[in-house]
N, C-alpha and C positions, 0 to 999 in steps of 0.2 A: 375272913381274910381276903382282901381285895386282889383281884388278878394282877393289876399293874405292879403292886408291891412284890408279889411273888415272881413276876417276870423279871424284876430287877435282880432278885436274889438268884434265880435259876439260870438266867441267860448269860452266855459268854459275851453277848453284845452289851455295850454300855447304853441301855435304852432309856432308863429313867434317870435323867441327869440329877435331879434333886436328891435321890437316894445314893447315887454313885459318886458324888463329889467327895474327894479325899485328897489330902496333901500328896503331891507326887514328887516334889523336890526337883522340878524341871528348871529351876532358875540357874543351876550350874550348866555351863556350856561345855560341850564335848569337844575336845581337841581333835583336829584331823589326824587320822592314822598315818604313820609313816609306811610307805609301801615296801620298805626293806624288812624282810622276815626277821632279821636279827635285831631290829630296833626294839625300843621299850614302849612301843605304841600301846596305849590302853584307852578304854572308854571312860571318860570322866563320869558321865551318866548320873543317875540319881542313886542314893544309898539304897533305896528300896529295890531298884533294878538289880543292884549288885548281889542281893540276896538270892536271886534266881540265876545269876551268871557268875558263879564262883570260879569258873575256868576262863574268865574274861581275857587274861593276858595271852593264853594259848590261842583263843579264838581270834583276838586282835592280830596276832602274828600270822595266823593262817590266812585271814582275810587280806592282810597286807601282801602275803605271798601270792594269793590269787590275783590281786590287783596288779601286781608287778608282772605276772605272767600273761595278763590280758590288757594290753595297752589300749584296747578299744572300749574298755568298760568305763562306766562313770567313776567307779572307785579308783581306777588307775589314772584317769584324767585329773581327778581332783586331789589325789594323794590319800584318799580314804573316803569312807562313807560320809554322807552329809552330817555336819555337826548338829543340826536340829532334828535329825532322824527323818527328814522329809526330802526326797529328791526334787531337784529343779525340773522344769518342763523338759520332757524328752530324755532326761538322764536315766530314769529307771529302765527304759527300753534298751539302753546301752549295757546296763548291768545284767538284765534278764528280760528278754522280749516277751510280750504277752503271747501265750500259746506255744512258745518254744519249749522243748523238753528240758528237764533239769540238766545242768552241767556238773561234771564231777572232776575234781582235781586232786590227785594223790599227793600228799605231803611226805609220807614215809611208808615204806613197806613193813616196818617193824622188825622185831627180832625173830630168829628161828626158834622153834618151828613155826611155819606159816600154814594157814588153812585157806581154802577157797570158800567164800561165803555165797549163799544162794542168790539167785536172781529172781525171775518171775515164778510165781507158784505154778505147779503143774496142773493142767486141767484135771478135774476130779478130786483135787485136794479139798478136804472138809475139816473144819474146826468148829469147836463149840467152847464157850467160855463166858466170863463175866468182865464187864468194863464198868468202872466206877468213876464218875466225874463230880467234882465239887468246885463251885464257883463262888467267889466272894467279891462283892463290889463295895461293901461298906465295912471298914475295919471294926465298927462297933457291933456288927452282927456276924454270927458264925456262918460258915459255908454250909450249903445244903447238899449232901452227897446223894446223887442219883445213881443207882446201880442198874445196869442193863444186863440181862442175859441175852446172849447173841449166838447165832450160828453163822458161819462163813463158808462159802462154797466158791471154788474157782472153776471156770469153764473156758472152753476155747473161744477167743474173741473173733470178731469178724475180720476178714482179711483186709489189710490196709489198701487204700486206693492205689498207692504207688507200687508199681511192679517190683516184685522181689522183696518188698518190705515184710518183716516178720509181723505176724498177727499178735496183738496184745492179748494178755489173759484177762478175762472178765471176772471181776470179783463182786459177789452179792453178799451183803451182810444184813441179816434179818434180826430184828428185835423180837425175842420170844416172850420177854416180860420186862417190866420196868417198875422200880419202887424207890422210895427214899429210904436209904439205909441208916435209919436213926430211930430211937424210941420215941413214943408219944406223938406220932404224926397224926394231925387231924384227919378225920375220915374223908372230908371233901378234897383235901390236898392229895391224900394217898390215891383216891379214885381218879383225880385228874391226871396224875403222873402215870398210873397204870394203863391209861388209854394210849400211851405211846407204843404199847405192844402192837406189832404189825407194821411198824415203820421200817424202812429199809434204806440202805446206802449202797450205791453201786459205783464202781470205778474200774479203771483198767490199769494193768501193770505191764510195763514194757519189758523188753529183754534184759535191761539193766536193773530192773527192780523198782523203777520210779513209778509213782502213781500219777494218773492223768484222767481227765474227763469225768470228774466226780460229780455225782448228783444224788440228791436225797429225796425220799418220798415219805411224807408224814401220814401216819395212819388216820383214817377217817374218824371224825368225832373228837379230835384233839382240840382243846381250847387254844385260841390264838396266843394266849399268854404262856403256853407250855410247849411251844413248838421248837424253840431254839436249842434245847438240849440235844435234839437230833443233829443240828448243825454243829454243836460241840463234839458230838460223836464223829461226825464226818471229818472235822479238823484233826481229831486224834488219830483216826485211821490213816490219813495222809501223812501225819508226822511220824508214824511208826512203820510206814511202808518205804523202806530206804533203798536208794541206789547203792550198789556195792561195786568195788573195784573189780576189774576183769582179771586181775592177777592176785595170787594169794597174799595175805597180810598176817602179821604176827603181833605179839604184844608190843605196844608202843606205836604201832602203825596208825595213821590217821588220814582222813580225806575230807575235803570240803565239797559240799553240795550247794549250788546256787540255783534258786528257782523263783518263778513269779507265781504268787499265790493270792488267794482271797482269804483274809482272816477277819471273821466277824463282819463281813461285808466290806472290808477295806482292801484296796489294792496294795499289795506289799511285795517287796523283794526280800527273800529269805536266804540267809546263810546258815548252814548247819555244819558244824564240825563234829565228825564221828570218829571216836578213838577206840582202839582195841585195848581194853583194860586187863583182861585175863582170859586164858584159854585152859580149860580143864577137860581133857578127853575131847568129846565132840561138842562141848558146851562153850560158848563164847560170850563174854560180858562186854558190852559196848556202852560208852558214855556218849550222850548227844547234847551238844551245847548250841543254842540257837540265838541268832540276832535277826531282827526284822526292821526294815525301813519302809516308810510309806512312799508309794509311787507319786503321790500328789498330796496337797494339803486338804483335799476334800474330806469332810467328815459327815457324810450323808447316810446315817444309819436309821433303818426303820424303827419307829417308836419314839424318836427324840421329840421333846416338846417343840411346838411351832416356833417359839422364840429362842431356842437354843442355837448357839453358833454352829454354822455348817462348815467351818474351816478350822484347821489346826495350825497353831504356831510352833508346836513342838510335839514330837512323837517318840515314844520309847516302848520297845517290846523285846523281851528276851525270855529264855527258858533253858532248863537243863533236865536231863533224865538219864535213866539207866535201863538198858534193854538186855534181855538174854535171848540168844539165838542158838539154834542147833546147826552145825555144819551141814551144808547142803539144803537147808530149809530156807525158803524165802521170807517167811513171816516170823517175827519174834514170838516166843512162847509166853513171855511175860515181861512186865516192865512197870516203871513208875516215872511220871513226868510232872513237872510243874512249870508254869509260865505266868508272865505278867504282860499286860498291855496298858499303856497309859498315854494320855494326850492332854496338852494344854490347849484349850479351845479358844478361838478368836485369832485375830491377826498377830503375827510375830511381834509387832511393835506396840501391841496394846499394853497399857500400864497394869491392868488387872485381867487375869485370864482364869476362868473356871477350870479346874482339873478333874479329870475322870480317870479312874483306874480300876481294872478288874484283874484279880488273881485267880488262877485255876490250878488244881492238882488232879491228877488222873492216875489210875492204876488199872492194870488189865492182866488177864491170864487166859491163854488160849491153848486148848489141847485137842487131840484127835477125838472125835465123838465116839 
């Protein structure tokens, strides 16, 4: 089994174009969103995208509300996010500047009773658990589930340079084992994946619970074709490290988080709608619905064939998930998420454009060690 082929199946990045080509349905044009929260603004998008964005109308209305509240954002200026999924020059910076902390806008406090959700993990917090990631870039081939056993530890971060600024909490996630969670795995493949043991991901969590300054370290001896699962792990950790409102929220409450992120090597603006679905004692169930827009048409991902287009004419990315959190705890204890990223490569006015699409599902469970 050749490494490039396995790289295509394992990696969240769309690196082997020939294996990743799949119908995306990007020919439909997305109508601009109405900035009025009460409007019927929706995302036309592709039918495949809608499979992972079932709460799209609520997300569209929330995004419209955020745009209306921020007259200086690109979304507010244009009446909605870019129809092609790609911001124009300088417009992404207006929506979410590079290096700026994530912004949070509360849409509703929800019904009584309300609870206060945790912010940054306390130094000394330790967790152990499992995280499973499965990525599919070819609809004719099944996804390959990689299961990580991990430990997570929080420590006091370094004091910020600005006087009086609160120090962020440092989080270190270590991979204690890695395997393909499926029967009949060839020995050479199982061995290659097991070498991911010893990899680690580090990031900081601010007082509001938002993640920042993420970096990953691949264990020594890992083949180049098997490194990107750690990047996928990094992406997941950022997605489940959520900013929470400063005031209590109840069932039906929701808030929008806008951030500037790197997704599979692409510069994107991310909108996440988090809703309180259920409260039972100190257990809170949250839904997370995500939309992402490319900050530029650049599609320069490591591993692409030399003759592959390096620009996108259209971009689609969305996701949804469910998380369970404990009142007062910063990190979710378990959850499931699924996401999709797709792009039509080549200039927007090209008659024929190759399509690339990657779908991912993830599940995790973290508990006190």
